[in-house]
N, C-alpha and C positions, 0 to 999 in steps of 0.2 A: 066720332067713332063710338060704337056701343060695345058693351060687354059681351064677350063670348059666353053663350049659355052654359058651357062646360064648367065655368067657374062661378056659377050662381051659388053653389054650396058655400063658397068662401064668404059670402055676404048674408048668410042667415044669421039672424039674432041668436044668442046663446044665453041661457040663464046661469048666473053664478050665485047661488044662494038668493039673498033679497035683492040683488041687482041683475041687470041684463046688459050684456055688450051687444053693440049693433051689428058686429060682424065677428069673424073668426080671427082677425088680425091682432096680434097680442105682443106689443113691445114689453118684454121681460125686464126685470130690474137689471141695470147696467150701470157701471161707473162712468164718469166723464173726465176724471182728473182735476176737478176743482173742489169737491167736497162742498162745504158750506161757506167757503169764502168768495164765492161767485154765484149767489142764488138767482139772480136776474139772468145771466147768461145760461144757467141751467134751466130756468123756466122757459126761457126763449126757445131753446133747443127742444124740450118736451112739447111745447105748444105746437111747434112746427110739425111734429110727428102726428099730433092729433089733428091738425089741419090736413095732413097728408092722407087721412083715412084710417090710421090705427084705432081699433076699437078700445083697446086698453092700453094705457101708457102709464109705466111705473117709474117710481124713484130708483135710486141705487140703495145699498145698504144703508139704513138709518140707525145709528148707535143709540141704544136705549137709555145709556147711563155712562157715567164717568169711569166705570170699570171696565169699559170697552173703548179704550182710547188707543187707536192705531197710528197716531203721528209717527213719522212724518207722512204717511200715506193720506191723501185727501179723504176726509170723512164728513158725511152729514150727520148731525145730532139731533136728536129728539129728547135731550135731557130734561128740559124744562119748557115752560110756556114762553120763555123768550125765543125759542126756536120756531114757533108757529107761524110768525108773519111770512117768512120766506116760503114755508110749504103751502100757506094758504094762496100765495101768489101763484105757484105752480099749478095748484089744484084748479084755481079759478080759470087760468089760461087753457088748460086741458079741457075743461067743461065747456068752454066756449064753442068747442068744435064737436060736441056731442060724444066725446070719449069718456070712458071711466079712468079715474085715477087710482092707481095702486101704490102702496106704501110698504116697503120691505123692512120691518123691524128686525134688528140683528144684535147679537151680543157675541163677541169673538173670543171670550174666555181667555184661555191660555195662549191665544194667538194675539192678545193685546198686552204690549209692554207697558202701556200707561205712562209714557215719558213726560206727557204734559200735565196730566191730572195727579200724578205721583201717587196714585192708589195702587195698592198691592194688587198684582194680577190674581184672578180667581179661576178655578176650575175644578174638575171632579177629584184631582189629585194634585200632589206637588210635582210640577215638571218645569223644565226649562221652557221659557216662552218660545213660541214657534215662528212668529212673524218677523223676528228680528234677531240680531247677533248679540243682543245684550245678555250678559251672563247673569240672568236673573231668572228666579223660578216663581211659580204661581203658589198661592195658598190653597190647600185642600178646603173646599167650602164645607162649613158646618151648616148645621140645620138653619141658623139664623141667617147665614149667607143666602140660603136657598130661598128662605122666605122674603128676604129683601129683594132678591132678584125677580121673583114673581111679582112682588108689588111694583117695583120699577118697571117691569115689563107691561104689566097691566096699565100703569099710568100712561106709558107711551102709547099704548093702543088707544086710550081715551083721548089723547092729544091728537093723535092721527084722525080720529073721528071728528074732533071739533075742527080740525083743519079742513075737513070736507072729503077726505079720502073715502073711496068707495070699496076698495079691497086692501085688506090688511094681512100682512104675511107673518107666518111663523118660519124662521130661517133656520134650517138644518142641513146646510150645504157646505161640502168641503170640509177640511179640517179646521176651517176658520170659526165654525159654529161651535158654541158652547154646548148646544144640544148634541151635535155630531160627537163631540168629545165624550159626553156622557154615554153615548151609544156604544163607544169603541172599547172593547175588552182590553186592547193594547194600552189605552190611556187611563181608563176608568178602573182602578183596582180597589174600589170602596168595598167594605164589608157590611154596609147598612142597606136600607131598603132602596137606595139609589145605585147600588152596584151588584155584581154577581150575575144573576140570571137576566136574560133579555128583557123580561117583563120589568125587572127593577131599573135596568139601564135606560128604559124608555119612560120611566115615571115622570121625569122632569119635563119631557116633551109633552106628555098627556096633560100635565097640570098647566103648562103655559098655553096649549091648545084650548083647553077647557076654560081657562081664565079669560082668554081673548074672546072666545065665543060668548062667554057670559057678559063681558063687558061692552062689546060692540056688534055682536051677531045679529042683533034685531035690525040694524040698518046697513051694516057693512058686511060683505062677503069676507070669510076668513080663508086664506090660502096657505097651503104648506109648500115650501120649496125645499126639495131634497135631492141629493145625488144618489140614484139608485143603482149605480155600478161603480165599482172601486177598480180603476185600471192602472194604478200606481204600483211600483215594485213591492211596497210594503203596504197593503191595504189596511186602512184603520178599522173597517167593519166587513165582516164576511158577507158575501153576495146574498147567500141564503137568509142571513139575518135581515138584510136590507128588505128583501121581499117579504119576510115575516112582518116587518114594521109596517110596511104599506098594508098588507093583507089585514093586520089586526086593527088598523085604524081607517080603513078604506073608506067608510061612509061619514067619518066624523067632519073632516074640513068641507068647505064649500067647493074647493078646487085644488088639484094637485099640479104642481109645477115641477116637472122632473128633468134632470139632466145627469151629467157624469162628474166623477172625481177623479183627478183634480182639474184645475183651471186649464192647464195646458191640453187636457184631453178634451174638456168640454168645449173650449174655444180654439180647438185645434186649426192650425193654418192649412191653407189649400194644398200645401206641399205634403201634409200628412192625412188629410181627410177630405172626402168629396161631400157634396150636398146630401143631407139626410143621413149621415154617418151614425147618428145615435139611435136610429130605429131598432137595431138588433138588441140593444141594451135596455131600452125603455118600454118596449112594446107590451110587456107583461102587465104594466100598471093599468092600462085601460081594462084589461080582462078581469081586474080584481074590484073595480069600483064603477058605481053608476054615476059618480061626479065627474064634471068636466075635467080634462086633463091638457095642459099646454106643455109642448116640448120644443126643443130648438134643433137646429141642423144646418145653419147657414143657409136658410131657404131663400131662394131668388126666382125659382121657376114655378109659375101657378100650376103646372102639371104635377109636379112633385108634391105640392101643398094639397091638392085635390086628392091625390093618390093616398097620402097619409091619413087624411080625414076618412075617406071612403073605406079604407081597410081597417079602420078602428085602432090606428095607432095612437093619434091625438084628436082633440076637439079644437084645439087652438093653434094656430100657426105662431109659434114664438119665435121672436127675433130680436137680437141685440144689434150685431154688426150689420145685417141687411138693412135695418132701419136707420142705421147711421149713414151707410152709403147712399141710401135713397129714402128719405123721410117719406115720400109720396108713392112708395111702391103699392100699397093697397089702392090708391086712387087711380093709378096708372092702369092696374089690372081691371079695375071696375069700369073705366072709360075705354078699353080696348086698346090701350097705347103700349103694348108690351115691348115695343122697339126702344121706347123712351125710358126703360127701366135702367137705372145706374146699378148694375149689379155689383155686389161685394166680391172683392178679389181674394179675401182671406189672407191678407197680408199682417193684420194686427198692429198696424200702426196706431189704431185707436187705443188698444190695449197698452201700447208703450206709453201713453200719456199717463195713465194711472200709475204705472210702474216707475215712472220717472217723476211723479208728483207734479205734473204740468198737464195743461189743458188738452183734452182729446183733440186728435187730428184725424183725418181720413184721406186716403190716397184718392178715392173716387169723388169725395164730396168735400170741396174746399170750403163750403159755407157752414160746415158743422161747427157749433160753439160760437159763430160769428152772427148768429141771428139777431141777438140784442146788442152784442158789442159793436158791430160794424153796421148792423141794419141789413144784412145780407140775407135774401131768401133763396132757397135752393132752385126754385122754379121760375122766379121773376127777376129782371133787372130793369132798371129805369132806362127809357129810351132816350138816346142822345137827340139834342134839339138841332141837329144838322145832318148832312149826309156825307161827311167827310170819308176818306178812303184810308185804308191801313194796309201796308204790305208786311206780312209776317214771314220771316226767312227762317224756316226750320219747322218740320212737321212732327216733333217729338211731343211729349206730354204737355209741355209748358205752351208751345205754340198752338197745339190743337185746343186746349182750354181756352187760351186768349182769343183764338179765332172764333170759337163758338160762342163765348160770351159777347165779344163785340159784334158779332152778327146779330145775336138777339137783341142788342141795343140799337140796331139799325145802321151801323157802319157798312160801307162797302169794303169787303175784306177780300184780299188776295192772299193766298198761302202757297209759297214756293219751297219744295223740299228737294234737296239735292240727290237723295236716293230715289230708287224707283218705287218705294213703298213708304207709308207713313209709319210714325211710331217712335223713330229714334231709338233710344236705349231701351224702351219698353218692348219693342219688336225683337231686340236682341236678347234681352234677359228672359223674356217669356219662352224662349226656345231652349232653356236650360231645364234639367230635371226638377220637377216640383213647382215651377213657377209658371206653368202653362196658363193658368187662370188670369194672370196679371195682364194678358192681352186685351182684356175687357177695358182696360184704361184707354186704349187706342180705339177699339172697335166701337165703343159707346160714343166717343166724339166723332169719329169718322162717319158713323151712321147719321148722327144728327146734323153734322154739316152738309151731309149729302142731300138733305131736306131743304136747305136754305137757298133761296134765290139769289141773295146778295153776297154769295161766297164763290170764288173760283179758286181751284186747287190745282197746282202744276207739279206733280211728281217729276223726278229726273230732271231738275232744273236748279242746278247750282248757280248762285249769284255772285257776281263780283261787285265791287263798289261802283264801277261804271254801269253795270246792269241797273243797280238799284237807283243811281241818279237819272238814268235814262227813263225808268219806270215812273218815278216822280209822284208817289203817293203823298198824301198829306202827313201821314205818320209811318215811320219805319220801325219795326219790332225785330230785334235780332234774338232768336231762340235757336241758336246753332249748336248748342250742347256742350259737351266737354270730352276729353280723352284721358285716359289712364296714363299716368308718367311711367317712363321707363327707367328712372335713375334711383328709384327707392326713397325719394323725398316723402315723408309723411310726419306721423306724430313722433316716431322714435328717432328718425334721421332728419335733421333740419337742413342738411346739406347733401349733395348727391353721394350714394355710396357704391353704385353700380355705373359703368360706362353705358350710356343708352344704346350704343352700337354693338355691345357684346353679343357674339354668336351664341345662340340658345337662350337669350334673354327675351321674355315675352310679357304681355300684359293681359288682364281680362278681355279687353278688346280683340286680342288675337285668338283666344280661346273661343269666344263667342262667335268670332268670325271664321272659324274652322281652318285657321292656319295650322299647317302640318306641324306637330310637336312631338320630339323624341322623349322617351322615358329613360330612366325614372325622372320624375318631375318633383321639384320643391315648389310649393306656393308659399310666398312670404306675404303674410296677412298682417298689415298694419291698419287695415280698414275696419276689421272686426265686425262687419255687418252680415247680412244674410247671404251675400253673393259668393263667398268663397266655398262654401260648402256645395253649392250647385255646380260651380266650376269643377270641383274635385270629382262630383259624381259624373260629370260628362267625360272627364279625362280617364276615370276608372272604367267607365263603360266602353271606351275605346281601346281598353287592354293595357293602360299605363299603371305603373307603380307610383303612387302619390304620397307625398309627405307635406303636411301643412304645418309650417313653422310661424309662430307669432310671438311678438315681444310682449304681449299682453299676458296677464296671469291666468286668463281662461281662453278657451277657444270661442271664436265667434261671440264676443262678449256682448255686442248690441242685442243679439237674439235672446239674452235673458230678459229684456224688456217686451219682446213679443212672444214669450211663453215657448220658445223653440230650442233653447240652448242645451236643455238635457237631451231632448230627442234627437237633435241633430248629431251630438257627440255620439249618442248610441248607434246613429245611422252610419257615421263615419267609420266607427270601429267595425261595424258588421260589413261594411264595403272594404275593409282592409286598408283604410287610410291611416297612416301614422300621424298622430298628433304630438307636436312639440311646443309647449308654451314656455314663456319667459326666456325666449331665445332671440338675441338680436343679431341681424345680419351683418357680417363683416365683409365677406366678398364672395364672388362667384367666378370661377375659371375653369380650367381643364380638369382640376382635381375635384370639382363639385361646389357644393355651397359650405362656406365656413361660418359658423355662428359662435356667439359667447352667451353665456347665461347673464341676464340682466342684473342678477344679485351678486354672483360671485365673480363673474368675469371669465369663468372656465370655458375654454374653447370646445367646440364639438364640430365635427365633419359630417355631411351628409352627401351620399353619392347622388349625383344629379347631372343629367345630360342637358336638362332644360330648368330654367327658373322663371316662374310666373310672379311678377311683383303687383300685388294688390295694396298699394300704399295710399296714394292720392291721386286727384285728377287735375288737369289743367283746362281752363275755359277755352273753348274755341271762340274767342273773341276778336279774332284778327279783322273780320269784316267791320265789326262794330268800331274798333279802334281806327281803321281806315277811314270810315265814314266821318268820324269825329274830327278829323284833320281837314275836312272838305267843307268848311263852313260856308264859303262864299258859293260853292257848287251846289251846296244844299239849298241855299237860299234861292239861287236862280232856277232850281228844279221845283220850287214850291214846296220843298219838304219842311215841315214846321218843327218835328221833334224826331229824336232817334232814342229808342230805349232798347235795354237788353234784359232778358228774363231767363229764369230757370238756371240750368247748369251753365249756360254762357254767362251768366252774372256770377254765380257762386255755386259750385257743384254741391249737391245734397241728395236726399232721398227723393223719390218720385213724387211723393206727397208735397214736398217744398216746391218742386217745379210746377205742379198743377196749381198750387196755391198762388205762386208768383205770377202765373199767366192770368188767373182769375183777378187777382188784385188789380193788376195793370189795366185789364178791360173794364173793370168797374170804374176806376178812376180817370181813364183817358178822356180828356176834354171837359173834365169836370174842374171846379175851382180847385185852387192848390189845397191839398190835404194837410191837416196838422201833422206835427212830427210823430205824434203817437198813433193817431189813426183809428182809434178804437176808445170806447167808453170803459171807464175803470169803476170798480165797486170798492169803496174805501170802508175800512173798519169802523165801526161805531166807537164813539168815545164814551167815557163814563164806566162806572162800575154797576154790578148787579146790586139792587137795593138790598139793605139788611132786612 
């Protein structure tokens, strides 16, 4: 296939100071949850994006010195020359594919508690540190502190140049940046030449920008990354001042990388923002400068991309999450393979890795961060050396991913789904308010499977053990999902607390299945994930009074990791949903729901005609267990192995189910896998030389 000429604009080269990008696809800096403890995994991930056609591939934040230590958050450091080898590896891998490598130098100021380095936090004023709960304050920087910061920042820029980076960033994004902290009248209360007027508050920014241009600007492009709109309840910087900052420095850097403050608005999930949602806030920048501008907006549609460029909103299509969901998005557009794009669903599972200090994951792309560790490529799998057959029972996320990957390996695949439609829980959950884009998990895989000659799909085909034995494939995969429990067992209650047959007792499966429910409704949430808020919205839209009760200390606590918790809380309050935290369910009956405070034991009643229990799930593994008891019949039918994957094995998030299906498909028929299954990077031994 060939590229649609409507998208030729996206593949034009663009000059950035002394360097040129081969196209307009720009992977903006983004974290990956590993920091610098896994540089090879990070380099493998970034290289795959360069291979996939991104013209620019950037690092995450790289801390310039030991006064910006954000542990336990994963961080990349460029404190000394010892940090260069890992970055040189990443740069070399990105350059292999003709992409530019960008480096985001950063200093977090009073957002860094310096737990490991034990240095005193520094900033424009003495304030409580922002990124952690430590009862510790920063030191107001003296002139010597400012000179030392400038020197260390310049040294880091020179190291980045030696590592081979083509673009070097000045970072003034969100409240995390020491530069933004100097910008802010709310934080910067200095009375010297670095405080007071806007010109004074931008002095450190100008100095760092000029220092970097002087140090590396002859060979490296110097970019500024700045949040140009403050959408939080208490803005750090006035919007007019942000526009003045851009206007007064419009032609100084080689590129402007613009987005929103704070991270929850910038990386908004699909339940809060659509593709291209930042346009109204960032469009003024391009009108102020002749330099190229990169912006983000969870871009997955080439039509939206072209529109933003043609209308003069941005010059580069910036992406973090879409480049994670599909590292080959540019190449697929270039080759006219739009149906093959794995579109980001905006779930922020990727973000949850950084916020939980763990390796980044993706619901759509199970290979992310596994490129080096497991040798997984997002577009290629090893062909099987045989033509064995596989019967997959269950067409949810795990079954679909397993079927697709096995088919690509050359297996003869049959997929049987009990319901009339594919998708399993994805089809159910994507019908809830705000989760509509999650249907892409199903649709991408169903579309790809429809192109495969070695795949047969049978919807509305429930399978019994006898059916499986009569079918007689070489391998059987049970991907039959899970169901929500009706007895209240979860984290808080280890034994049943509700009679499963109680009238008026329901589960999320009932709500999603449109079972008639009377109000008022109490949802008891021991799950704490993204789901209960969407269930509440559906019930409220049906005209029911809803109270969410949770034994946890915060509502929907998982969503703190996906940047949604604050906005979901506001949305629930706006919808009239009552939120009760730290309340343990005691009983449900004719008098409603009775709970007790998890701290004091004080009891409280809630009027409720219906109780929805979102506590835990039970695997639908009856078929798997029945087959395991038929060893002789299995052998007689020529069935070699039986597997269970996804929620049928162990219920989890959709990303877990997709990963489980992909992993089994990669390993099926291969030699026995080692217990670990992936390569580790071990810490270096020895001390820094004196």
